[in-house]
NUFI-763712 format. One record per residue: residue in three letters; z, x, y of N, C-alpha, C in turn. Coordinates in steps of 0.05 Angstrom, whole numbers, padded with zeros to 5 digits. Layout:
NUFI-763712
+------+--------+--------+--------+--------+--------+--------+--------+--------+--------+
| rest |    nzz |    nxx |    nyy |   cazz |   caxx |   cayy |    czz |    cxx |    cyy |
+------+--------+--------+--------+--------+--------+--------+--------+--------+--------+
|  ala |      Z |      X |      Y |      Z |      X |      Y |      Z |      X |      Y |
...
+------+--------+--------+--------+--------+--------+--------+--------+--------+--------+
END
This chain:
NUFI-763712
+------+--------+--------+--------+--------+--------+--------+--------+--------+--------+
| rest |    nzz |    nxx |    nyy |   cazz |   caxx |   cayy |    czz |    cxx |    cyy |
+------+--------+--------+--------+--------+--------+--------+--------+--------+--------+
|  met | -00614 | -00292 |  00049 | -00635 | -00281 |  00066 | -00630 | -00251 |  00069 |
|  leu | -00605 | -00242 |  00072 | -00599 | -00214 |  00074 | -00604 | -00199 |  00048 |
|  cys | -00599 | -00212 |  00026 | -00604 | -00200 |  00000 | -00634 | -00193 | -00004 |
|  ala | -00651 | -00210 |  00008 | -00680 | -00207 |  00004 | -00692 | -00189 |  00026 |
|  ser | -00675 | -00176 |  00042 | -00685 | -00159 |  00063 | -00701 | -00136 |  00052 |
|  lys | -00721 | -00127 |  00066 | -00738 | -00104 |  00058 | -00724 | -00078 |  00064 |
|  cys | -00704 | -00079 |  00081 | -00688 | -00055 |  00087 | -00668 | -00051 |  00064 |
|  ser | -00670 | -00028 |  00050 | -00653 | -00024 |  00027 | -00623 | -00023 |  00034 |
|  phe | -00617 | -00013 |  00058 | -00589 | -00012 |  00066 | -00577 | -00040 |  00069 |
|  val | -00592 | -00057 |  00083 | -00582 | -00085 |  00087 | -00581 | -00100 |  00061 |
|  ser | -00601 | -00098 |  00044 | -00601 | -00112 |  00019 | -00579 | -00102 |  00000 |
|  gly | -00572 | -00076 |  00003 | -00551 | -00065 | -00014 | -00523 | -00074 | -00006 |
|  leu | -00520 | -00082 |  00020 | -00494 | -00093 |  00029 | -00487 | -00120 |  00017 |
|  phe | -00508 | -00135 |  00010 | -00504 | -00162 |  00000 | -00516 | -00165 | -00027 |
|  pro | -00502 | -00158 | -00049 | -00514 | -00161 | -00075 | -00517 | -00191 | -00082 |
|  pro | -00537 | -00197 | -00098 | -00541 | -00226 | -00104 | -00519 | -00236 | -00122 |
|  leu | -00511 | -00261 | -00117 | -00490 | -00274 | -00132 | -00502 | -00286 | -00157 |
|  his | -00487 | -00285 | -00179 | -00496 | -00297 | -00204 | -00491 | -00327 | -00202 |
|  glu | -00506 | -00342 | -00217 | -00503 | -00371 | -00216 | -00476 | -00380 | -00225 |
|  glu | -00465 | -00367 | -00245 | -00438 | -00375 | -00256 | -00417 | -00372 | -00235 |
|  ser | -00417 | -00350 | -00220 | -00397 | -00345 | -00200 | -00400 | -00365 | -00176 |
|  thr | -00425 | -00372 | -00169 | -00428 | -00391 | -00147 | -00419 | -00419 | -00156 |
|  lys | -00423 | -00426 | -00181 | -00414 | -00453 | -00190 | -00384 | -00454 | -00190 |
|  ser | -00371 | -00433 | -00199 | -00341 | -00434 | -00201 | -00329 | -00434 | -00173 |
|  thr | -00341 | -00420 | -00154 | -00329 | -00419 | -00128 | -00335 | -00443 | -00111 |
|  lys | -00355 | -00458 | -00118 | -00361 | -00483 | -00103 | -00339 | -00503 | -00105 |
|  phe | -00326 | -00505 | -00128 | -00307 | -00526 | -00133 | -00278 | -00516 | -00133 |
|  ser | -00274 | -00490 | -00126 | -00247 | -00480 | -00126 | -00235 | -00485 | -00098 |
|  ser | -00210 | -00493 | -00098 | -00197 | -00498 | -00072 | -00186 | -00472 | -00061 |
|  ile | -00176 | -00473 | -00037 | -00165 | -00450 | -00024 | -00140 | -00441 | -00040 |
|  ala | -00125 | -00460 | -00049 | -00101 | -00453 | -00065 | -00108 | -00438 | -00091 |
|  thr | -00130 | -00447 | -00103 | -00139 | -00434 | -00128 | -00148 | -00405 | -00122 |
|  gln | -00163 | -00402 | -00100 | -00172 | -00376 | -00092 | -00148 | -00358 | -00086 |
|  phe | -00128 | -00369 | -00072 | -00104 | -00353 | -00066 | -00089 | -00345 | -00091 |
|  lys | -00087 | -00363 | -00110 | -00074 | -00356 | -00136 | -00089 | -00334 | -00151 |
|  gln | -00115 | -00336 | -00150 | -00131 | -00315 | -00164 | -00128 | -00288 | -00150 |
|  gln | -00128 | -00288 | -00124 | -00125 | -00263 | -00109 | -00097 | -00252 | -00113 |
|  leu | -00077 | -00269 | -00114 | -00049 | -00260 | -00118 | -00046 | -00249 | -00146 |
|  gln | -00058 | -00262 | -00166 | -00057 | -00252 | -00193 | -00071 | -00224 | -00195 |
|  ser | -00093 | -00221 | -00182 | -00107 | -00196 | -00182 | -00090 | -00174 | -00169 |
|  leu | -00077 | -00180 | -00147 | -00060 | -00161 | -00134 | -00036 | -00153 | -00152 |
|  leu | -00024 | -00173 | -00165 | -00002 | -00167 | -00183 | -00010 | -00150 | -00206 |
|  glu | -00034 | -00154 | -00217 | -00044 | -00138 | -00239 | -00049 | -00109 | -00229 |
|  thr | -00060 | -00106 | -00205 | -00064 | -00079 | -00194 | -00038 | -00065 | -00190 |
|  leu | -00018 | -00079 | -00178 |  00008 | -00066 | -00173 |  00022 | -00059 | -00199 |
|  ser |  00020 | -00076 | -00219 |  00034 | -00069 | -00244 |  00020 | -00047 | -00259 |
|  ala | -00006 | -00042 | -00254 | -00020 | -00021 | -00268 | -00017 |  00006 | -00253 |
|  thr | -00005 |  00007 | -00229 | -00003 |  00031 | -00214 |  00026 |  00038 | -00209 |
|  glu |  00030 |  00062 | -00200 |  00057 |  00071 | -00192 |  00055 |  00079 | -00162 |
|  pro |  00061 |  00061 | -00144 |  00057 |  00067 | -00115 |  00078 |  00088 | -00105 |
|  his |  00068 |  00104 | -00087 |  00085 |  00124 | -00073 |  00081 |  00120 | -00043 |
|  tyr |  00102 |  00125 | -00028 |  00100 |  00122 |  00000 |  00108 |  00148 |  00014 |
|  ile |  00093 |  00154 |  00035 |  00099 |  00178 |  00051 |  00106 |  00168 |  00079 |
|  arg |  00129 |  00177 |  00089 |  00137 |  00170 |  00116 |  00137 |  00195 |  00133 |
|  cys |  00124 |  00193 |  00156 |  00123 |  00216 |  00174 |  00142 |  00210 |  00197 |
|  val |  00157 |  00230 |  00204 |  00177 |  00228 |  00225 |  00171 |  00248 |  00247 |
|  lys |  00169 |  00239 |  00272 |  00165 |  00258 |  00294 |  00192 |  00270 |  00302 |
|  pro |  00195 |  00296 |  00300 |  00220 |  00308 |  00307 |  00227 |  00308 |  00337 |
|  asn |  00206 |  00306 |  00354 |  00210 |  00304 |  00383 |  00186 |  00291 |  00396 |
|  asn |  00190 |  00281 |  00420 |  00168 |  00268 |  00434 |  00148 |  00288 |  00446 |
|  leu |  00156 |  00313 |  00449 |  00138 |  00333 |  00460 |  00120 |  00345 |  00439 |
|  leu |  00126 |  00340 |  00414 |  00111 |  00350 |  00391 |  00110 |  00381 |  00391 |
|  lys |  00132 |  00393 |  00399 |  00135 |  00422 |  00399 |  00152 |  00431 |  00376 |
|  pro |  00146 |  00454 |  00364 |  00162 |  00464 |  00342 |  00190 |  00472 |  00350 |
|  gly |  00209 |  00470 |  00332 |  00236 |  00479 |  00336 |  00253 |  00461 |  00353 |
|  ile |  00243 |  00437 |  00361 |  00259 |  00418 |  00376 |  00264 |  00394 |  00358 |
|  phe |  00289 |  00386 |  00356 |  00296 |  00364 |  00338 |  00314 |  00345 |  00354 |
|  glu |  00304 |  00321 |  00360 |  00319 |  00301 |  00375 |  00331 |  00281 |  00355 |
|  asn |  00357 |  00285 |  00351 |  00372 |  00269 |  00331 |  00369 |  00239 |  00334 |
|  asn |  00373 |  00229 |  00358 |  00373 |  00200 |  00363 |  00346 |  00188 |  00357 |
|  asp |  00325 |  00202 |  00365 |  00297 |  00192 |  00360 |  00291 |  00191 |  00331 |
|  val |  00299 |  00212 |  00316 |  00294 |  00214 |  00288 |  00309 |  00192 |  00273 |
|  leu |  00334 |  00188 |  00280 |  00351 |  00167 |  00268 |  00339 |  00140 |  00273 |
|  gln |  00329 |  00135 |  00297 |  00316 |  00109 |  00303 |  00291 |  00105 |  00286 |
|  gln |  00275 |  00126 |  00283 |  00251 |  00124 |  00266 |  00258 |  00117 |  00237 |
|  leu |  00279 |  00130 |  00227 |  00288 |  00125 |  00200 |  00298 |  00097 |  00196 |
|  arg |  00312 |  00087 |  00216 |  00322 |  00059 |  00215 |  00299 |  00039 |  00215 |
|  cys |  00280 |  00043 |  00234 |  00257 |  00025 |  00236 |  00239 |  00026 |  00212 |
|  gly |  00237 |  00049 |  00199 |  00220 |  00052 |  00176 |  00233 |  00043 |  00150 |
|  gly |  00257 |  00034 |  00151 |  00271 |  00024 |  00127 |  00283 |  00045 |  00109 |
|  val |  00283 |  00070 |  00118 |  00294 |  00092 |  00102 |  00324 |  00089 |  00099 |
|  met |  00337 |  00083 |  00121 |  00366 |  00080 |  00119 |  00375 |  00058 |  00100 |
|  glu |  00360 |  00036 |  00100 |  00365 |  00013 |  00082 |  00360 |  00021 |  00053 |
|  ala |  00339 |  00037 |  00049 |  00333 |  00046 |  00022 |  00355 |  00065 |  00012 |
|  ile |  00366 |  00081 |  00029 |  00388 |  00099 |  00022 |  00413 |  00083 |  00016 |
|  arg |  00418 |  00062 |  00032 |  00441 |  00045 |  00027 |  00439 |  00031 |  00000 |
|  ile |  00415 |  00021 | -00007 |  00411 |  00008 | -00033 |  00415 |  00028 | -00056 |
|  ser |  00404 |  00052 | -00052 |  00407 |  00072 | -00072 |  00436 |  00080 | -00077 |
|  cys |  00451 |  00083 | -00055 |  00479 |  00090 | -00057 |  00495 |  00067 | -00070 |
|  ala |  00485 |  00043 | -00068 |  00500 |  00020 | -00080 |  00498 |  00020 | -00110 |
|  gly |  00481 |  00037 | -00121 |  00480 |  00040 | -00150 |  00458 |  00025 | -00164 |
|  tyr |  00438 |  00016 | -00149 |  00416 |  00002 | -00162 |  00399 |  00023 | -00177 |
|  pro |  00385 |  00015 | -00198 |  00372 |  00034 | -00216 |  00346 |  00047 | -00204 |
|  thr |  00350 |  00061 | -00182 |  00327 |  00075 | -00171 |  00332 |  00105 | -00170 |
|  arg |  00353 |  00114 | -00182 |  00360 |  00142 | -00182 |  00347 |  00157 | -00204 |
|  lys |  00341 |  00182 | -00199 |  00331 |  00200 | -00220 |  00353 |  00221 | -00225 |
|  asn |  00354 |  00230 | -00249 |  00374 |  00252 | -00254 |  00364 |  00277 | -00241 |
|  phe |  00381 |  00297 | -00239 |  00374 |  00321 | -00223 |  00350 |  00335 | -00235 |
|  asp |  00348 |  00338 | -00261 |  00325 |  00352 | -00273 |  00299 |  00338 | -00267 |
|  glu |  00298 |  00311 | -00269 |  00274 |  00296 | -00262 |  00267 |  00300 | -00232 |
|  phe |  00287 |  00299 | -00216 |  00283 |  00302 | -00187 |  00271 |  00329 | -00180 |
|  val |  00282 |  00351 | -00192 |  00272 |  00378 | -00186 |  00244 |  00381 | -00197 |
|  gln |  00239 |  00370 | -00221 |  00212 |  00372 | -00232 |  00192 |  00357 | -00215 |
|  arg |  00199 |  00334 | -00204 |  00180 |  00317 | -00189 |  00176 |  00328 | -00161 |
|  phe |  00197 |  00338 | -00148 |  00195 |  00345 | -00119 |  00197 |  00374 | -00113 |
|  ser |  00198 |  00392 | -00132 |  00200 |  00420 | -00126 |  00174 |  00431 | -00116 |
|  ile |  00176 |  00452 | -00100 |  00152 |  00464 | -00088 |  00141 |  00485 | -00107 |
+------+--------+--------+--------+--------+--------+--------+--------+--------+--------+
END
């Protein structure tokens, strides 16, 4: 009903389904749908190189030049940074040599 709306915005939100896709989804179980979604996610993750940015508040006042050591350390612990450093120091293959590091992160 929404696909057939005369309002172009509403009809654009709900594109018509093809008959093939409706037939295949009618008989697929929730487990099959989960497997398909998981496979799609794994394909996307393997095709990309994810990067993460962690923001740390240096102080609760949000003023420049103030650095509260205990708060920053707590944020790093809660964000998993300390654990990532521990794993890296343990020698797992996540290290870059110095030249790669400088090339990747230099300003």
